[in-house]
PDB file with one MODEL, atoms N, CA, C and O in Angstrom:
MODEL        1
ATOM      1  N   UNK A   1      10.863-121.763 105.667  1.00  0.00           N
ATOM      2  CA  UNK A   1      11.949-121.117 106.295  1.00  0.00           C
ATOM      3  C   UNK A   1      13.320-121.532 105.789  1.00  0.00           C
ATOM      4  O   UNK A   1      13.795-122.592 106.197  1.00  0.00           O
ATOM      5  N   UNK A   2      13.934-120.836 105.001  1.00  0.00           N
ATOM      6  CA  UNK A   2      15.052-120.804 104.426  1.00  0.00           C
ATOM      7  C   UNK A   2      16.406-120.435 104.737  1.00  0.00           C
ATOM      8  O   UNK A   2      16.589-119.220 104.816  1.00  0.00           O
ATOM      9  N   UNK A   3      17.545-121.284 104.963  1.00  0.00           N
ATOM     10  CA  UNK A   3      18.611-120.656 105.670  1.00  0.00           C
ATOM     11  C   UNK A   3      19.600-120.973 104.773  1.00  0.00           C
ATOM     12  O   UNK A   3      19.761-122.012 104.132  1.00  0.00           O
ATOM     13  N   UNK A   4      20.537-119.504 104.812  1.00  0.00           N
ATOM     14  CA  UNK A   4      21.611-119.267 103.755  1.00  0.00           C
ATOM     15  C   UNK A   4      22.576-118.867 104.602  1.00  0.00           C
ATOM     16  O   UNK A   4      22.531-117.949 105.421  1.00  0.00           O
ATOM     17  N   UNK A   5      23.832-119.935 104.249  1.00  0.00           N
ATOM     18  CA  UNK A   5      24.954-119.750 104.965  1.00  0.00           C
ATOM     19  C   UNK A   5      26.097-119.109 103.622  1.00  0.00           C
ATOM     20  O   UNK A   5      26.461-119.753 102.638  1.00  0.00           O
ATOM     21  N   UNK A   6      26.436-117.840 103.931  1.00  0.00           N
ATOM     22  CA  UNK A   6      27.454-117.332 102.889  1.00  0.00           C
ATOM     23  C   UNK A   6      28.791-117.359 103.517  1.00  0.00           C
ATOM     24  O   UNK A   6      28.879-117.180 104.732  1.00  0.00           O
ATOM     25  N   UNK A   7      29.882-117.577 102.762  1.00  0.00           N
ATOM     26  CA  UNK A   7      31.284-117.508 103.089  1.00  0.00           C
ATOM     27  C   UNK A   7      31.919-116.462 103.577  1.00  0.00           C
ATOM     28  O   UNK A   7      31.689-115.593 102.735  1.00  0.00           O
ATOM     29  N   UNK A   8      32.628-115.952 104.472  1.00  0.00           N
ATOM     30  CA  UNK A   8      33.303-115.032 104.767  1.00  0.00           C
ATOM     31  C   UNK A   8      34.566-115.210 104.049  1.00  0.00           C
ATOM     32  O   UNK A   8      35.330-116.158 104.232  1.00  0.00           O
ATOM     33  N   UNK A   9      34.813-113.906 102.927  1.00  0.00           N
ATOM     34  CA  UNK A   9      35.698-114.146 102.073  1.00  0.00           C
ATOM     35  C   UNK A   9      37.054-113.247 102.701  1.00  0.00           C
ATOM     36  O   UNK A   9      38.182-113.735 102.784  1.00  0.00           O
ATOM     37  N   UNK A  10      36.704-111.854 103.117  1.00  0.00           N
ATOM     38  CA  UNK A  10      37.657-111.077 103.729  1.00  0.00           C
ATOM     39  C   UNK A  10      37.169-110.403 104.557  1.00  0.00           C
ATOM     40  O   UNK A  10      36.041-109.986 104.294  1.00  0.00           O
ATOM     41  N   UNK A  11      37.807-109.992 105.939  1.00  0.00           N
ATOM     42  CA  UNK A  11      37.540-109.608 107.105  1.00  0.00           C
ATOM     43  C   UNK A  11      38.680-108.586 107.441  1.00  0.00           C
ATOM     44  O   UNK A  11      39.849-108.950 107.313  1.00  0.00           O
ATOM     45  N   UNK A  12      38.372-107.294 107.875  1.00  0.00           N
ATOM     46  CA  UNK A  12      39.332-106.472 108.353  1.00  0.00           C
ATOM     47  C   UNK A  12      39.123-106.020 109.661  1.00  0.00           C
ATOM     48  O   UNK A  12      38.091-105.378 109.857  1.00  0.00           O
ATOM     49  N   UNK A  13      39.863-106.214 110.571  1.00  0.00           N
ATOM     50  CA  UNK A  13      39.775-105.687 112.166  1.00  0.00           C
ATOM     51  C   UNK A  13      40.780-104.576 112.505  1.00  0.00           C
ATOM     52  O   UNK A  13      41.895-104.505 111.989  1.00  0.00           O
ATOM     53  N   UNK A  14      40.365-103.836 113.285  1.00  0.00           N
ATOM     54  CA  UNK A  14      41.318-102.438 113.764  1.00  0.00           C
ATOM     55  C   UNK A  14      41.233-103.067 115.651  1.00  0.00           C
ATOM     56  O   UNK A  14      40.371-103.412 116.460  1.00  0.00           O
ATOM     57  N   UNK A  15      42.498-102.931 115.589  1.00  0.00           N
ATOM     58  CA  UNK A  15      42.741-102.925 117.418  1.00  0.00           C
ATOM     59  C   UNK A  15      43.558-101.759 117.565  1.00  0.00           C
ATOM     60  O   UNK A  15      44.053-101.050 116.689  1.00  0.00           O
ATOM     61  N   UNK A  16      43.637-101.652 119.105  1.00  0.00           N
ATOM     62  CA  UNK A  16      44.382-100.474 119.322  1.00  0.00           C
ATOM     63  C   UNK A  16      44.502-100.902 120.951  1.00  0.00           C
ATOM     64  O   UNK A  16      43.650-101.590 121.514  1.00  0.00           O
ATOM     65  N   UNK A  17      45.777-100.344 121.642  1.00  0.00           N
ATOM     66  CA  UNK A  17      45.968-100.503 123.014  1.00  0.00           C
ATOM     67  C   UNK A  17      47.446 -99.481 123.445  1.00  0.00           C
ATOM     68  O   UNK A  17      48.314 -99.123 122.649  1.00  0.00           O
ATOM     69  N   UNK A  18      47.397 -99.226 124.686  1.00  0.00           N
ATOM     70  CA  UNK A  18      48.196 -98.334 125.338  1.00  0.00           C
ATOM     71  C   UNK A  18      49.334 -98.844 125.461  1.00  0.00           C
ATOM     72  O   UNK A  18      50.155 -98.010 125.842  1.00  0.00           O
ATOM     73  N   UNK A  19      49.888-100.208 125.248  1.00  0.00           N
ATOM     74  CA  UNK A  19      50.816-100.870 125.612  1.00  0.00           C
ATOM     75  C   UNK A  19      51.221-102.239 124.184  1.00  0.00           C
ATOM     76  O   UNK A  19      50.571-103.182 123.734  1.00  0.00           O
ATOM     77  N   UNK A  20      52.563-101.688 123.894  1.00  0.00           N
ATOM     78  CA  UNK A  20      52.607-102.611 122.607  1.00  0.00           C
ATOM     79  C   UNK A  20      52.464-104.113 122.829  1.00  0.00           C
ATOM     80  O   UNK A  20      51.958-104.859 121.990  1.00  0.00           O
ATOM     81  N   UNK A  21      52.886-104.467 123.873  1.00  0.00           N
ATOM     82  CA  UNK A  21      52.860-106.294 124.248  1.00  0.00           C
ATOM     83  C   UNK A  21      51.239-106.684 124.253  1.00  0.00           C
ATOM     84  O   UNK A  21      50.746-107.709 123.784  1.00  0.00           O
ATOM     85  N   UNK A  22      50.526-105.551 124.933  1.00  0.00           N
ATOM     86  CA  UNK A  22      48.882-105.816 125.032  1.00  0.00           C
ATOM     87  C   UNK A  22      48.599-105.690 123.532  1.00  0.00           C
ATOM     88  O   UNK A  22      47.957-106.699 123.242  1.00  0.00           O
ATOM     89  N   UNK A  23      48.722-105.147 122.746  1.00  0.00           N
ATOM     90  CA  UNK A  23      48.354-105.078 121.306  1.00  0.00           C
ATOM     91  C   UNK A  23      48.986-106.541 120.581  1.00  0.00           C
ATOM     92  O   UNK A  23      48.284-107.315 119.930  1.00  0.00           O
ATOM     93  N   UNK A  24      50.238-106.702 120.806  1.00  0.00           N
ATOM     94  CA  UNK A  24      50.405-107.547 119.965  1.00  0.00           C
ATOM     95  C   UNK A  24      49.491-109.276 120.467  1.00  0.00           C
ATOM     96  O   UNK A  24      49.048-110.197 119.781  1.00  0.00           O
ATOM     97  N   UNK A  25      49.548-109.037 121.915  1.00  0.00           N
ATOM     98  CA  UNK A  25      48.501-110.261 122.504  1.00  0.00           C
ATOM     99  C   UNK A  25      47.359-110.082 121.953  1.00  0.00           C
ATOM    100  O   UNK A  25      46.899-111.169 121.605  1.00  0.00           O
ATOM    101  N   UNK A  26      46.551-109.051 121.663  1.00  0.00           N
ATOM    102  CA  UNK A  26      45.472-108.965 121.068  1.00  0.00           C
ATOM    103  C   UNK A  26      45.164-109.361 119.473  1.00  0.00           C
ATOM    104  O   UNK A  26      44.146-109.787 118.928  1.00  0.00           O
ATOM    105  N   UNK A  27      46.377-109.062 119.010  1.00  0.00           N
ATOM    106  CA  UNK A  27      46.455-109.853 117.274  1.00  0.00           C
ATOM    107  C   UNK A  27      46.544-111.020 117.774  1.00  0.00           C
ATOM    108  O   UNK A  27      45.494-111.649 117.643  1.00  0.00           O
ATOM    109  N   UNK A  28      47.544-111.697 118.411  1.00  0.00           N
ATOM    110  CA  UNK A  28      47.456-113.377 118.238  1.00  0.00           C
ATOM    111  C   UNK A  28      46.054-113.612 118.678  1.00  0.00           C
ATOM    112  O   UNK A  28      45.406-114.296 117.886  1.00  0.00           O
ATOM    113  N   UNK A  29      45.502-113.263 119.617  1.00  0.00           N
ATOM    114  CA  UNK A  29      44.147-113.930 120.324  1.00  0.00           C
ATOM    115  C   UNK A  29      43.378-114.026 119.011  1.00  0.00           C
ATOM    116  O   UNK A  29      43.007-115.150 118.673  1.00  0.00           O
ATOM    117  N   UNK A  30      43.037-112.779 118.078  1.00  0.00           N
ATOM    118  CA  UNK A  30      42.131-112.560 116.735  1.00  0.00           C
ATOM    119  C   UNK A  30      42.699-113.365 115.840  1.00  0.00           C
ATOM    120  O   UNK A  30      41.932-113.919 115.052  1.00  0.00           O
ATOM    121  N   UNK A  31      43.978-113.602 115.740  1.00  0.00           N
ATOM    122  CA  UNK A  31      44.773-114.604 114.809  1.00  0.00           C
ATOM    123  C   UNK A  31      43.869-115.970 115.126  1.00  0.00           C
ATOM    124  O   UNK A  31      43.287-116.528 114.197  1.00  0.00           O
ATOM    125  N   UNK A  32      43.800-116.380 116.232  1.00  0.00           N
ATOM    126  CA  UNK A  32      43.338-117.795 116.797  1.00  0.00           C
ATOM    127  C   UNK A  32      41.674-117.959 116.416  1.00  0.00           C
ATOM    128  O   UNK A  32      41.223-118.903 115.769  1.00  0.00           O
ATOM    129  N   UNK A  33      41.026-117.047 116.858  1.00  0.00           N
ATOM    130  CA  UNK A  33      39.579-116.840 116.607  1.00  0.00           C
ATOM    131  C   UNK A  33      39.433-116.940 115.155  1.00  0.00           C
ATOM    132  O   UNK A  33      38.702-117.805 114.674  1.00  0.00           O
ATOM    133  N   UNK A  34      40.064-116.132 114.440  1.00  0.00           N
ATOM    134  CA  UNK A  34      39.945-116.237 112.761  1.00  0.00           C
ATOM    135  C   UNK A  34      40.579-117.392 112.109  1.00  0.00           C
ATOM    136  O   UNK A  34      40.344-117.601 110.919  1.00  0.00           O
ATOM    137  N   UNK A  35      41.348-118.150 112.766  1.00  0.00           N
ATOM    138  CA  UNK A  35      41.816-119.610 112.223  1.00  0.00           C
ATOM    139  C   UNK A  35      40.457-120.486 112.571  1.00  0.00           C
ATOM    140  O   UNK A  35      40.224-121.439 111.828  1.00  0.00           O
ATOM    141  N   UNK A  36      39.721-120.266 113.456  1.00  0.00           N
ATOM    142  CA  UNK A  36      38.626-121.193 113.523  1.00  0.00           C
ATOM    143  C   UNK A  36      37.298-120.981 112.246  1.00  0.00           C
ATOM    144  O   UNK A  36      36.489-121.820 111.851  1.00  0.00           O
ATOM    145  N   UNK A  37      37.448-119.719 111.884  1.00  0.00           N
ATOM    146  CA  UNK A  37      36.595-119.372 110.420  1.00  0.00           C
ATOM    147  C   UNK A  37      37.596-119.592 109.076  1.00  0.00           C
ATOM    148  O   UNK A  37      37.298-119.192 107.950  1.00  0.00           O
ATOM    149  N   UNK A  38      38.583-120.160 109.346  1.00  0.00           N
ATOM    150  CA  UNK A  38      39.489-120.816 107.945  1.00  0.00           C
ATOM    151  C   UNK A  38      39.772-119.308 107.591  1.00  0.00           C
ATOM    152  O   UNK A  38      39.488-119.000 106.433  1.00  0.00           O
ATOM    153  N   UNK A  39      40.094-118.689 108.096  1.00  0.00           N
ATOM    154  CA  UNK A  39      40.620-117.195 107.606  1.00  0.00           C
ATOM    155  C   UNK A  39      42.108-116.878 108.098  1.00  0.00           C
ATOM    156  O   UNK A  39      42.249-116.886 109.321  1.00  0.00           O
ATOM    157  N   UNK A  40      43.209-116.607 107.347  1.00  0.00           N
ATOM    158  CA  UNK A  40      44.443-116.293 107.566  1.00  0.00           C
ATOM    159  C   UNK A  40      45.085-114.743 107.448  1.00  0.00           C
ATOM    160  O   UNK A  40      44.567-113.868 106.754  1.00  0.00           O
ATOM    161  N   UNK A  41      45.976-114.605 108.032  1.00  0.00           N
ATOM    162  CA  UNK A  41      46.265-112.822 107.778  1.00  0.00           C
ATOM    163  C   UNK A  41      46.826-112.787 106.491  1.00  0.00           C
ATOM    164  O   UNK A  41      47.567-113.649 106.018  1.00  0.00           O
ATOM    165  N   UNK A  42      46.436-111.733 105.931  1.00  0.00           N
ATOM    166  CA  UNK A  42      47.059-111.445 104.567  1.00  0.00           C
ATOM    167  C   UNK A  42      48.089-110.357 104.830  1.00  0.00           C
ATOM    168  O   UNK A  42      49.204-110.344 104.307  1.00  0.00           O
ATOM    169  N   UNK A  43      47.498-109.185 105.925  1.00  0.00           N
ATOM    170  CA  UNK A  43      48.172-108.236 105.992  1.00  0.00           C
ATOM    171  C   UNK A  43      48.065-107.316 106.998  1.00  0.00           C
ATOM    172  O   UNK A  43      46.950-106.797 107.048  1.00  0.00           O
ATOM    173  N   UNK A  44      48.978-106.880 107.949  1.00  0.00           N
ATOM    174  CA  UNK A  44      49.069-106.178 109.060  1.00  0.00           C
ATOM    175  C   UNK A  44      49.719-104.877 109.004  1.00  0.00           C
ATOM    176  O   UNK A  44      50.925-104.836 108.759  1.00  0.00           O
ATOM    177  N   UNK A  45      49.064-103.823 109.200  1.00  0.00           N
ATOM    178  CA  UNK A  45      49.400-102.492 109.220  1.00  0.00           C
ATOM    179  C   UNK A  45      49.538-101.709 110.765  1.00  0.00           C
ATOM    180  O   UNK A  45      48.580-101.610 111.532  1.00  0.00           O
ATOM    181  N   UNK A  46      50.631-101.289 111.001  1.00  0.00           N
ATOM    182  CA  UNK A  46      50.562-100.612 112.680  1.00  0.00           C
ATOM    183  C   UNK A  46      50.822 -99.331 112.562  1.00  0.00           C
ATOM    184  O   UNK A  46      51.521 -98.974 111.614  1.00  0.00           O
ATOM    185  N   UNK A  47      50.398 -98.518 113.346  1.00  0.00           N
ATOM    186  CA  UNK A  47      50.905 -97.080 113.816  1.00  0.00           C
ATOM    187  C   UNK A  47      51.219 -96.938 115.499  1.00  0.00           C
ATOM    188  O   UNK A  47      50.895 -97.667 116.436  1.00  0.00           O
ATOM    189  N   UNK A  48      51.800 -95.988 115.457  1.00  0.00           N
ATOM    190  CA  UNK A  48      52.024 -95.249 116.946  1.00  0.00           C
ATOM    191  C   UNK A  48      52.060 -93.799 117.102  1.00  0.00           C
ATOM    192  O   UNK A  48      52.994 -93.061 116.790  1.00  0.00           O
ATOM    193  N   UNK A  49      50.589 -93.369 117.780  1.00  0.00           N
ATOM    194  CA  UNK A  49      50.636 -92.268 117.873  1.00  0.00           C
ATOM    195  C   UNK A  49      50.710 -91.461 119.609  1.00  0.00           C
ATOM    196  O   UNK A  49      50.281 -92.149 120.535  1.00  0.00           O
ATOM    197  N   UNK A  50      51.106 -90.432 119.841  1.00  0.00           N
ATOM    198  CA  UNK A  50      51.180 -89.986 121.148  1.00  0.00           C
ATOM    199  C   UNK A  50      50.190 -89.085 121.395  1.00  0.00           C
ATOM    200  O   UNK A  50      49.961 -88.076 120.728  1.00  0.00           O
ATOM    201  N   UNK A  51      49.362 -89.616 122.762  1.00  0.00           N
ATOM    202  CA  UNK A  51      48.130 -89.300 123.215  1.00  0.00           C
ATOM    203  C   UNK A  51      48.471 -88.083 124.376  1.00  0.00           C
ATOM    204  O   UNK A  51      48.827 -88.428 125.502  1.00  0.00           O
ATOM    205  N   UNK A  52      48.348 -86.766 124.049  1.00  0.00           N
ATOM    206  CA  UNK A  52      49.092 -85.734 124.791  1.00  0.00           C
ATOM    207  C   UNK A  52      48.000 -85.639 126.409  1.00  0.00           C
ATOM    208  O   UNK A  52      48.302 -85.192 127.516  1.00  0.00           O
ATOM    209  N   UNK A  53      46.918 -86.159 125.999  1.00  0.00           N
ATOM    210  CA  UNK A  53      46.228 -85.691 127.287  1.00  0.00           C
ATOM    211  C   UNK A  53      46.722 -86.671 128.349  1.00  0.00           C
ATOM    212  O   UNK A  53      47.168 -86.299 129.435  1.00  0.00           O
ATOM    213  N   UNK A  54      46.604 -88.088 127.928  1.00  0.00           N
ATOM    214  CA  UNK A  54      47.117 -89.152 128.849  1.00  0.00           C
ATOM    215  C   UNK A  54      48.789 -89.545 129.438  1.00  0.00           C
ATOM    216  O   UNK A  54      49.274 -90.124 130.410  1.00  0.00           O
ATOM    217  N   UNK A  55      49.393 -88.694 127.940  1.00  0.00           N
ATOM    218  CA  UNK A  55      50.710 -88.456 128.110  1.00  0.00           C
ATOM    219  C   UNK A  55      51.442 -90.106 128.246  1.00  0.00           C
ATOM    220  O   UNK A  55      52.310 -90.529 129.010  1.00  0.00           O
ATOM    221  N   UNK A  56      50.590 -90.834 127.045  1.00  0.00           N
ATOM    222  CA  UNK A  56      50.918 -92.256 126.939  1.00  0.00           C
ATOM    223  C   UNK A  56      51.183 -92.303 125.167  1.00  0.00           C
ATOM    224  O   UNK A  56      50.970 -91.364 124.399  1.00  0.00           O
ATOM    225  N   UNK A  57      51.647 -93.527 124.839  1.00  0.00           N
ATOM    226  CA  UNK A  57      51.925 -94.088 123.286  1.00  0.00           C
ATOM    227  C   UNK A  57      50.528 -94.659 122.773  1.00  0.00           C
ATOM    228  O   UNK A  57      50.049 -95.590 123.420  1.00  0.00           O
ATOM    229  N   UNK A  58      49.993 -94.290 121.920  1.00  0.00           N
ATOM    230  CA  UNK A  58      48.607 -94.973 121.434  1.00  0.00           C
ATOM    231  C   UNK A  58      49.039 -96.242 120.066  1.00  0.00           C
ATOM    232  O   UNK A  58      49.466 -95.853 118.979  1.00  0.00           O
ATOM    233  N   UNK A  59      48.865 -97.483 120.332  1.00  0.00           N
ATOM    234  CA  UNK A  59      49.438 -98.379 119.450  1.00  0.00           C
ATOM    235  C   UNK A  59      47.821 -98.924 118.665  1.00  0.00           C
ATOM    236  O   UNK A  59      46.722 -99.211 119.139  1.00  0.00           O
ATOM    237  N   UNK A  60      48.310 -98.879 117.435  1.00  0.00           N
ATOM    238  CA  UNK A  60      46.988 -99.080 116.769  1.00  0.00           C
ATOM    239  C   UNK A  60      47.623-100.218 115.430  1.00  0.00           C
ATOM    240  O   UNK A  60      48.714-100.186 114.861  1.00  0.00           O
ATOM    241  N   UNK A  61      46.475-101.150 115.245  1.00  0.00           N
ATOM    242  CA  UNK A  61      46.905-101.965 113.831  1.00  0.00           C
ATOM    243  C   UNK A  61      45.641-102.310 113.358  1.00  0.00           C
ATOM    244  O   UNK A  61      44.618-102.466 114.025  1.00  0.00           O
ATOM    245  N   UNK A  62      45.798-102.423 112.097  1.00  0.00           N
ATOM    246  CA  UNK A  62      44.605-102.825 110.998  1.00  0.00           C
ATOM    247  C   UNK A  62      45.272-103.971 110.579  1.00  0.00           C
ATOM    248  O   UNK A  62      46.392-103.928 110.070  1.00  0.00           O
ATOM    249  N   UNK A  63      44.360-105.454 110.853  1.00  0.00           N
ATOM    250  CA  UNK A  63      45.005-106.809 110.353  1.00  0.00           C
ATOM    251  C   UNK A  63      43.780-106.965 109.272  1.00  0.00           C
ATOM    252  O   UNK A  63      42.636-106.586 109.522  1.00  0.00           O
ATOM    253  N   UNK A  64      44.147-107.530 108.130  1.00  0.00           N
ATOM    254  CA  UNK A  64      43.388-108.002 106.843  1.00  0.00           C
ATOM    255  C   UNK A  64      43.397-109.585 107.111  1.00  0.00           C
ATOM    256  O   UNK A  64      44.443-110.235 107.115  1.00  0.00           O
ATOM    257  N   UNK A  65      42.373-110.033 107.292  1.00  0.00           N
ATOM    258  CA  UNK A  65      42.261-111.531 107.231  1.00  0.00           C
ATOM    259  C   UNK A  65      41.614-112.041 105.718  1.00  0.00           C
ATOM    260  O   UNK A  65      40.924-111.179 105.174  1.00  0.00           O
ATOM    261  N   UNK A  66      41.730-113.108 105.110  1.00  0.00           N
ATOM    262  CA  UNK A  66      41.228-113.739 104.073  1.00  0.00           C
ATOM    263  C   UNK A  66      41.159-115.191 104.051  1.00  0.00           C
ATOM    264  O   UNK A  66      41.684-115.806 104.980  1.00  0.00           O
ATOM    265  N   UNK A  67      40.607-115.789 103.155  1.00  0.00           N
ATOM    266  CA  UNK A  67      40.478-117.247 102.722  1.00  0.00           C
ATOM    267  C   UNK A  67      41.618-117.601 102.745  1.00  0.00           C
ATOM    268  O   UNK A  67      42.572-116.930 102.352  1.00  0.00           O
ATOM    269  N   UNK A  68      41.666-118.891 103.289  1.00  0.00           N
ATOM    270  CA  UNK A  68      42.916-120.164 102.706  1.00  0.00           C
ATOM    271  C   UNK A  68      42.897-120.056 101.611  1.00  0.00           C
ATOM    272  O   UNK A  68      43.619-120.763 100.908  1.00  0.00           O
TER     273      UNK A  68
ENDMDL
END
């Protein structure tokens, strides 16, 4: 039996929420989790869209993590 461990070099996570503060907390949680994997934030992109059916704003973010 052979065990192979590969290093994660890049990781992209897509997150969304109907409240900006909730999205911010989610991003901070994901940053903490990925620090354990020795990944740091390389780039964050965010966007706001109006959801006409729910009559709410939808906040989304794409977070790119990379190796230190």
